[in-house]
C-alpha positions as CSV (number, residue, x, y, z in Angstrom):
1,M,-29.2,-2.6,-18.1
2,V,-31.5,-0.9,-14.9
3,L,-28.8,1.5,-13.1
4,Q,-30.7,1.1,-9.7
5,I,-30.4,-0.6,-6.4
6,E,-33.5,-1.8,-5.0
7,E,-34.8,0.9,-2.7
8,R,-35.0,-1.0,0.1
9,L,-31.2,-2.2,0.1
10,F,-29.6,1.6,-1.4
11,Q,-29.4,3.4,2.2
12,K,-27.7,0.1,3.7
13,M,-25.1,-0.7,0.9
14,S,-25.1,3.4,1.0
15,G,-23.3,2.8,4.8
16,E,-21.9,-0.3,4.6
17,L,-19.8,1.9,1.3
18,L,-18.8,4.7,3.4
19,A,-17.9,3.1,6.3
20,N,-15.5,1.0,3.9
21,L,-14.5,4.4,2.4
22,G,-13.1,5.7,5.5
23,Y,-16.2,7.6,7.2
24,H,-16.9,7.1,10.6
25,I,-20.6,6.6,11.0
26,I,-21.1,9.4,14.5
27,K,-25.1,9.3,14.3
28,E,-27.2,7.3,12.1
29,E,-31.9,7.9,11.5
30,H,-32.4,11.2,14.2
31,E,-34.0,14.0,14.3
32,I,-32.4,17.7,14.8
33,K,-35.3,19.3,16.6
34,D,-35.4,23.5,16.6
35,E,-38.5,25.7,18.6
36,K,-40.1,25.6,15.1
37,I,-39.1,22.6,13.0
38,S,-38.2,18.5,13.4
39,T,-36.1,16.9,10.9
40,E,-34.2,13.6,10.2
41,V,-31.0,12.9,9.3
42,K,-29.9,9.5,7.3
43,M,-25.5,9.8,8.8
44,C,-23.7,11.7,10.2
45,V,-19.9,11.3,9.7
46,D,-16.5,12.1,9.9
47,F,-13.1,11.5,7.7
48,N,-10.8,9.1,9.8
49,S,-9.0,6.0,7.1
50,K,-5.9,5.0,7.4
51,N,-5.9,3.0,3.7
52,F,-7.6,5.8,1.9
53,L,-7.8,9.6,1.1
54,L,-10.9,11.6,1.6
55,P,-12.3,12.0,-1.6
56,K,-11.9,15.4,-3.3
57,Y,-15.7,15.2,-4.3
58,A,-16.7,15.7,-0.8
59,P,-17.4,17.9,2.0
60,T,-13.6,18.3,4.5
61,G,-15.0,17.7,7.6
62,I,-17.9,16.3,10.1
63,S,-21.1,15.7,7.3
64,F,-24.5,15.1,6.4
65,I,-25.5,12.2,4.7
66,E,-29.0,11.6,2.2
67,C,-30.0,8.7,0.0
68,E,-32.6,9.4,-2.7
69,S,-33.9,6.5,-5.1
70,T,-34.4,8.8,-7.9
71,G,-32.8,13.0,-8.7
72,K,-36.7,13.8,-8.5
73,N,-36.2,13.8,-4.9
74,C,-33.3,15.6,-4.4
75,T,-35.0,19.1,-4.5
76,K,-36.6,18.3,-0.8
77,S,-33.2,16.7,0.3
78,I,-31.3,19.8,-0.3
79,R,-33.9,22.2,1.6
80,D,-34.2,19.5,4.2
81,L,-30.3,19.1,4.8
82,N,-30.1,22.8,4.7
83,T,-32.0,22.9,7.3
84,S,-30.7,19.8,9.1
85,I,-27.3,21.7,8.9
86,A,-28.5,25.2,10.3
87,S,-30.6,23.8,13.2
88,A,-27.6,21.2,14.3
89,N,-25.1,24.0,14.1
90,K,-27.3,26.2,16.1
91,N,-27.7,23.2,19.1
92,L,-25.0,23.6,21.2
93,N,-26.3,19.6,23.1
94,Y,-25.8,18.2,19.2
95,L,-22.4,20.0,18.8
96,R,-21.0,18.7,22.1
97,R,-22.0,15.3,21.0
98,I,-19.3,16.0,17.8
99,N,-16.8,17.0,19.4
100,N,-18.0,20.7,19.3
101,Q,-17.3,20.6,15.7
102,K,-20.5,21.9,13.5
103,I,-21.2,20.4,10.0
104,S,-19.5,21.7,7.3
105,G,-21.7,20.2,4.0
106,G,-23.3,16.8,3.2
107,V,-23.5,14.5,0.4
108,I,-26.5,12.9,-1.6
109,L,-26.0,9.1,-2.7
110,I,-28.6,8.9,-5.7
111,N,-30.0,5.2,-7.1
112,E,-29.5,6.8,-10.5
113,S,-27.1,7.9,-13.3
114,G,-26.5,11.8,-12.6
115,K,-27.2,12.8,-16.3
116,N,-31.2,12.6,-14.8
117,L,-30.2,15.5,-12.6
118,S,-30.9,19.1,-13.5
119,E,-28.4,21.8,-13.7
120,S,-30.3,24.1,-11.6
121,M,-29.8,21.0,-8.5
122,I,-26.4,21.2,-8.9
123,S,-26.5,24.7,-8.7
124,S,-28.4,24.8,-5.7
125,C,-25.5,22.1,-4.5
126,T,-23.0,23.8,-4.7
127,K,-24.0,26.7,-2.9
128,S,-24.8,24.9,0.0
129,N,-21.4,22.6,-0.1
130,F,-23.4,19.6,-1.0
131,F,-22.3,17.4,-3.8
132,L,-24.2,14.8,-5.3
133,W,-22.7,11.1,-6.5
134,D,-24.6,9.3,-8.3
135,I,-24.6,5.6,-9.0
136,H,-21.3,5.5,-11.2
137,R,-19.5,7.9,-8.7
138,I,-20.6,5.4,-6.0
139,F,-19.8,2.3,-7.6
140,F,-16.6,3.8,-8.9
141,Y,-15.4,4.3,-4.8
142,C,-16.8,0.9,-4.1
143,M,-14.5,-0.7,-7.0
144,K,-11.7,1.2,-4.4
145,V,-11.9,-0.5,-1.9
146,F,-12.9,-3.8,-3.7
147,S,-9.2,-3.2,-4.9
148,H,-7.7,-2.3,-1.8
149,S,-9.3,-5.6,-1.0
150,I,-8.0,-8.0,-3.7
151,L,-4.6,-6.4,-3.2
152,E,-4.3,-7.4,0.5
153,N,-5.3,-11.0,-0.6
154,W,-2.7,-10.7,-3.8
155,V,0.3,-9.8,-1.0
156,S,-1.1,-12.5,1.6
157,Q,0.4,-15.1,-0.9
158,S,4.2,-14.0,-0.9
159,P,6.5,-14.0,2.8
160,L,7.4,-10.9,1.4
161,G,4.0,-9.0,1.3
162,M,2.7,-5.2,1.8
163,V,0.4,-2.5,0.8
164,L,0.5,1.2,0.3
165,N,-1.7,3.0,1.6
166,E,-3.8,5.1,-1.0
167,Q,-1.2,8.0,-1.8
168,E,-2.2,11.4,-4.6
169,I,0.0,11.1,-7.5
170,K,2.5,14.1,-7.0
171,Q,2.2,15.9,-10.7
172,Q,-1.8,16.0,-10.9
173,F,-2.9,16.5,-14.8
174,E,-5.3,18.8,-15.0
175,P,-6.2,19.6,-11.3
176,K,-9.2,21.5,-11.4
177,H,-11.0,18.4,-13.4
178,Y,-9.4,15.1,-12.6
179,Q,-8.0,14.0,-8.8
180,T,-5.4,11.3,-9.5
181,T,-4.3,8.8,-6.9
182,S,-3.1,5.4,-6.1
183,M,-2.7,2.3,-4.5
184,T,0.1,0.0,-4.5
185,G,0.8,-3.9,-4.1
186,I,4.4,-5.3,-3.7
187,R,5.1,-9.1,-3.5
188,Y,7.9,-11.7,-3.8
189,S,7.1,-14.2,-6.4
190,E,8.5,-17.8,-5.6
191,R,7.8,-18.9,-8.7
192,T,9.5,-16.5,-11.2
193,K,12.1,-15.4,-8.3
194,T,11.2,-11.7,-8.7
195,I,9.4,-8.2,-7.2
196,E,6.3,-8.2,-8.3
197,V,4.1,-4.6,-8.0
198,Y,0.8,-3.8,-9.0
199,F,-0.7,-0.4,-8.8
200,T,-3.8,0.9,-9.1
201,Y,-4.4,4.4,-10.2
202,F,-8.1,6.0,-9.8
203,V,-8.9,9.1,-11.7
204,D,-12.4,10.5,-9.7
205,C,-13.6,13.1,-12.1
206,L,-14.0,16.9,-10.3
207,I,-17.4,17.5,-12.0
208,D,-20.8,17.6,-11.3
209,P,-22.3,14.2,-12.5
210,H,-25.0,16.0,-14.7
211,H,-22.2,17.3,-17.1
212,L,-19.9,13.7,-17.5
213,S,-19.7,12.2,-20.2
214,A,-17.5,9.6,-21.4
215,R,-17.1,12.2,-25.2
216,D,-15.8,15.2,-23.3
217,D,-14.4,13.8,-19.5
218,A,-12.4,10.7,-20.8
219,L,-8.8,10.2,-20.5
220,H,-6.6,10.7,-23.6
221,T,-3.0,9.0,-24.7
222,K,-1.5,12.0,-23.1
223,N,-3.4,11.3,-19.3
224,V,-2.1,7.4,-19.7
225,E,1.4,8.3,-20.0
226,H,1.2,11.2,-17.5
227,I,0.1,8.1,-14.9
228,L,3.1,5.8,-17.1
229,D,5.3,9.1,-15.8
230,D,3.7,8.3,-11.8
231,V,4.5,4.7,-12.2
232,Y,8.3,4.8,-13.8
233,E,9.6,7.6,-10.8
234,R,7.8,5.3,-8.1
235,M,9.5,2.6,-9.3
236,K,13.0,4.1,-9.5
237,K,12.3,5.1,-5.7
238,I,11.6,1.2,-5.4
239,T,14.5,-0.1,-6.9
240,V,16.9,2.6,-6.0
241,D,16.2,2.2,-2.0
242,F,14.9,-1.2,-1.6
243,Y,15.5,-3.5,-4.6
244,P,17.8,-2.7,-6.6
245,D,19.4,-5.7,-7.7
246,M,15.7,-8.0,-8.0
247,E,14.2,-8.2,-11.4
248,K,10.7,-6.9,-10.9
249,I,7.5,-7.6,-13.1
250,V,5.0,-4.5,-12.9
251,T,1.0,-4.8,-13.7
252,V,-1.1,-1.0,-13.9
253,E,-4.7,-0.9,-13.4
254,I,-6.5,2.8,-14.7
255,H,-10.0,3.0,-13.1
256,S,-11.5,6.3,-14.7
257,L,-14.3,7.5,-13.4
258,S,-14.5,9.5,-17.2
259,G,-13.6,6.5,-18.8
260,F,-11.0,6.6,-22.1
261,T,-10.6,7.7,-25.7
262,E,-10.7,4.8,-28.2
263,D,-7.1,5.4,-28.8
264,A,-5.9,5.5,-25.5
265,E,-8.3,2.2,-24.4
266,Y,-7.1,0.3,-27.4
267,K,-3.5,1.3,-28.1
268,V,-2.2,1.3,-24.2
269,K,-0.4,-2.2,-25.1
270,L,1.9,-0.9,-27.5
271,Y,2.7,2.9,-26.4
272,S,2.6,2.3,-22.6
273,Q,6.0,-0.5,-23.7
274,H,8.2,2.3,-25.5
275,H,7.3,5.1,-23.0
276,K,10.0,5.1,-20.5
277,N,13.3,3.0,-20.6
278,W,11.9,-0.1,-18.4
279,K,14.6,-2.1,-18.7
280,E,17.0,0.1,-16.7
281,L,15.3,-0.2,-13.2
282,K,15.6,-4.1,-14.0
283,I,11.8,-3.9,-15.2
284,S,11.4,-7.5,-17.0
285,R,7.8,-6.5,-17.8
286,V,5.2,-4.0,-17.8
287,N,1.0,-5.4,-17.8
288,I,-1.4,-2.7,-19.0
289,D,-3.6,-3.6,-21.8
290,E,-7.2,-2.6,-22.3
291,H,-8.5,-4.8,-19.8
292,T,-6.5,-2.8,-17.2
293,L,-8.5,0.3,-18.1
294,F,-11.7,0.4,-16.3
295,K,-14.2,3.1,-17.1
296,Y,-17.2,4.0,-15.3
297,S,-19.8,5.4,-17.0
298,V,-20.2,1.7,-18.7
299,I,-19.0,-0.9,-16.6
300,P,-22.0,-3.2,-15.5
301,W,-21.1,-3.2,-11.7
302,E,-24.0,-5.0,-10.0
303,A,-22.2,-9.0,-9.6
304,V,-18.9,-7.4,-7.9
305,M,-21.0,-4.2,-4.9
306,D,-21.1,-7.3,-1.8
307,Y,-17.9,-8.9,-2.5
308,A,-16.1,-5.4,-2.4
309,F,-16.8,-5.2,1.1
310,T,-15.6,-9.1,1.7
311,K,-11.8,-8.2,3.1
312,K,-10.8,-5.4,5.0
313,T,-8.1,-6.6,7.1
314,G,-5.6,-4.1,5.9
315,I,-2.6,-6.0,8.2
316,H,-0.7,-5.1,4.8
317,T,-1.3,-2.0,4.6
318,Q,1.4,0.7,5.3
319,S,2.9,3.8,4.7
320,S,6.2,4.3,2.3
321,A,7.8,5.5,5.5
322,E,6.4,2.3,7.0
323,I,8.7,0.2,4.3
324,P,11.9,0.0,6.6
325,G,9.8,-1.2,9.4
326,V,8.4,-4.0,7.5
327,L,11.9,-4.6,5.9
328,K,13.2,-5.4,9.7
329,K,10.1,-7.2,10.4
330,I,11.0,-10.0,7.6
331,E,14.5,-9.7,8.9
332,N,13.8,-10.5,12.6
333,R,11.4,-13.4,11.6
334,F,13.7,-15.3,10.1
335,T,16.7,-14.2,12.7
336,K,14.5,-15.9,15.6
337,E,14.7,-19.1,13.4
338,F,18.7,-19.1,13.6
339,E,17.4,-18.0,17.2
340,D,15.7,-21.5,17.4
341,A,18.2,-23.5,14.9
342,I,21.2,-22.7,17.8
343,N,18.5,-23.5,21.0
344,T,17.7,-27.1,19.8
345,S,21.4,-27.8,18.6
346,Q,20.6,-27.3,14.6
347,I,23.3,-24.9,14.0
348,V,26.5,-25.6,16.2
349,E,30.0,-24.7,15.3
350,P,31.8,-27.1,13.0
351,F,35.0,-28.3,14.6
352,N,33.8,-30.0,18.1
353,Q,30.0,-29.2,16.9
354,A,29.2,-27.9,20.5
355,T,26.5,-25.8,20.6
356,F,26.1,-22.2,20.7
357,L,25.1,-19.7,23.6
358,K,22.8,-16.6,23.2
359,R,24.4,-13.2,24.7
360,E,23.0,-10.5,25.2
361,T,22.6,-7.8,22.3
362,E,26.2,-6.5,20.9
363,I,27.1,-3.6,19.1
364,H,29.5,-3.0,16.6
365,A,30.6,0.2,14.2
366,G,27.1,1.7,16.2
367,Y,24.6,-1.3,14.8
368,P,23.2,-3.7,16.9
369,T,23.0,-7.4,16.3
370,L,20.0,-8.9,15.5
371,L,21.6,-12.3,16.9
372,A,24.4,-12.8,19.2
373,A,25.9,-16.2,20.0
374,H,29.1,-17.7,21.2
375,V,31.2,-20.5,22.0
376,T,33.6,-19.9,24.8
377,K,34.6,-24.1,26.4
378,T,36.3,-25.5,23.5
379,P,39.6,-24.8,22.7
380,I,39.1,-22.6,19.9
381,K,36.7,-19.9,20.8
382,Q,33.9,-18.0,18.4
383,R,31.4,-15.9,18.1
384,L,28.2,-16.1,15.8
385,L,26.5,-12.7,15.2
386,I,23.7,-10.9,12.8
387,F,23.1,-7.6,11.4
388,S,20.2,-6.0,10.1
389,R,21.0,-5.1,6.2
390,T,18.5,-2.5,6.4
391,S,19.3,-0.8,9.7
392,L,22.6,-0.1,7.1
393,K,23.1,3.7,6.7
394,E,24.0,4.4,3.0
395,P,26.7,3.5,1.3
396,K,26.0,0.1,2.6
397,I,29.0,-1.2,1.5
398,D,31.1,0.8,3.9
399,E,28.8,0.4,6.3
400,L,29.3,-3.4,5.8
401,K,33.3,-2.8,6.0
402,K,33.6,-0.7,9.1
403,I,31.2,-3.2,11.5
404,I,33.6,-6.3,9.9
405,K,37.0,-3.4,11.5
406,D,35.5,-3.8,14.5
407,V,34.7,-7.1,14.9
408,K,38.3,-7.8,13.9
409,A,39.5,-5.7,16.5
410,K,37.9,-7.5,19.0
411,T,40.4,-10.5,19.5
412,S,39.1,-12.7,22.1
413,Y,37.8,-14.5,19.8
414,N,39.5,-17.1,17.0
415,Y,36.3,-17.2,14.8
416,D,33.3,-14.7,14.2
417,W,30.7,-15.9,11.5
418,I,28.9,-12.3,10.7
419,G,25.6,-13.1,8.6
420,I,23.8,-9.6,7.1
421,M,19.8,-10.6,7.2
422,S,18.2,-8.3,4.6
423,G,14.4,-8.6,3.6
424,S,15.2,-6.4,0.2
425,G,18.0,-8.8,-1.5
426,F,21.9,-7.2,-1.3
427,T,23.2,-4.5,-4.5
428,H,25.5,-6.1,-7.0
429,E,28.4,-3.9,-4.7
430,V,28.1,-6.0,-1.4
431,L,27.4,-9.4,-3.6
432,D,30.4,-9.4,-5.2
433,Y,32.3,-8.5,-2.2
434,V,30.6,-11.0,-0.3
435,K,31.7,-14.0,-2.9
436,G,35.4,-12.4,-2.9
437,F,35.7,-12.0,1.0
438,R,38.8,-13.3,2.5
439,E,39.6,-12.7,5.7
440,Q,41.5,-15.4,8.4
441,G,39.0,-16.3,11.0
442,I,35.9,-14.4,10.1
443,G,32.7,-16.4,8.0
444,L,30.6,-13.6,6.6
445,G,27.5,-14.5,4.3
446,L,24.4,-12.2,3.2
447,I,20.9,-14.1,4.2
448,D,18.0,-13.0,2.1
449,A,15.3,-13.5,4.2
450,V,12.9,-13.7,1.9
451,T,14.7,-16.8,-0.7
452,K,16.1,-18.0,2.1
453,Q,18.8,-18.0,0.1
454,L,22.7,-17.8,2.0
455,I,25.8,-15.8,-0.5
456,V,29.0,-17.0,0.9
457,N,32.3,-17.0,-0.9
458,K,32.9,-21.0,-0.1
459,E,36.3,-21.4,-1.9
460,T,38.1,-20.6,1.8
461,D,37.7,-22.5,4.6
462,E,35.7,-20.3,7.0
463,G,32.7,-19.4,4.0
464,A,33.1,-23.2,3.3
465,H,32.4,-24.1,7.5
466,L,29.6,-21.2,7.6
467,N,27.7,-22.2,4.5
468,Q,26.8,-25.4,6.4
469,M,26.6,-24.6,10.1
470,F,23.3,-22.4,7.9
471,L,22.3,-25.5,5.9
472,S,19.6,-25.9,8.3
473,E,17.8,-23.0,7.6
474,C,19.2,-21.6,4.4
475,I,19.2,-23.1,0.6
476,S,22.1,-22.0,-0.4
């Protein structure tokens, strides 16, 4: 296989890759002049991305980019980049246009395998803070963009769908040699009634492309197991904080620039299943095998290059800290359907079929309602209140009881209909409490905003009435 892209397309492709990877291209195809010499710079870039981390095999700060058709041209590129950076950093007018930040280094993208580069050339680059990206590393970064696009598309097929932006794993293995990062997709499967979690790991080799070899630098079984440890810790947090009682299916992809040993690759389906007690986190299946391990020193790349840049919305990509906000949006969306049903009289009070009137937000036990409505023109005065489960502090069962106590303390209504809206399910403790709930004059229901289901004690009159009221929106 010829490891080259047509030369006239290589620079254009490189610009697309850098832009999609998170580099802001400040200037392209421009000259830098001083008193004696003029040099041309292909690109001046700065890294600024919400979705991706700055590659560790790259300079920090504003950098110059060069593209070469073969490694034989690198000697001239190194010399020219040194001249350009020195001239730019002395040119006050140029620095003013880039917010008075000095150029910190450079990247040379090479349209061939790094095995053809000499050690002396690598050494020259290191002294100048230059990094050489050969065609294998370029493809590796292209596939990071491609994988993010795939995750975005995958989660968009679910009412609950989010992608967590790229993050370093907490405990790096051999940090002087590798940088390991991950992206995570989470969605609800209406077909299997499970939460599906998709982990995509990228293991970048922090060694120059001349020395990089699958024989010496491939990931071993212990390295893959280290990644599985990270999967387990992330799933523990996802389970405890957000989906404690839902069954989960986990898929793990690992992209390794330096490949895998044969034992690590072909036995992963066996050792991964027993490496951790997955079932204690309600994980019914862990999908990982030789087909989800990708090695970039041998994998063909041309067929997917264009597709890697087709989906770049980023609308589902979130940081971990943003997950509660995502869940609240899910809750608010479904609450809006209840509000619309009240306004159109699809939801009416159960005794006289009178329409609820929307009220201003009420606060009970410190928690504002997502929706408040009441009926006061009939002999039986009633109030409908919906609260956010995500907003409740831990332990949520205690906070729920505080809300009910506070609602009961205000005796101006004969009946109170209380709904707890959740974008991430409910614990068994809360489910058991509601299924056995018996309070005169109070109907209490749990509303799952993802599955559109209502959990209520239908054996009580209040529970049966609440269930009948919400039938237009929930599938009991």
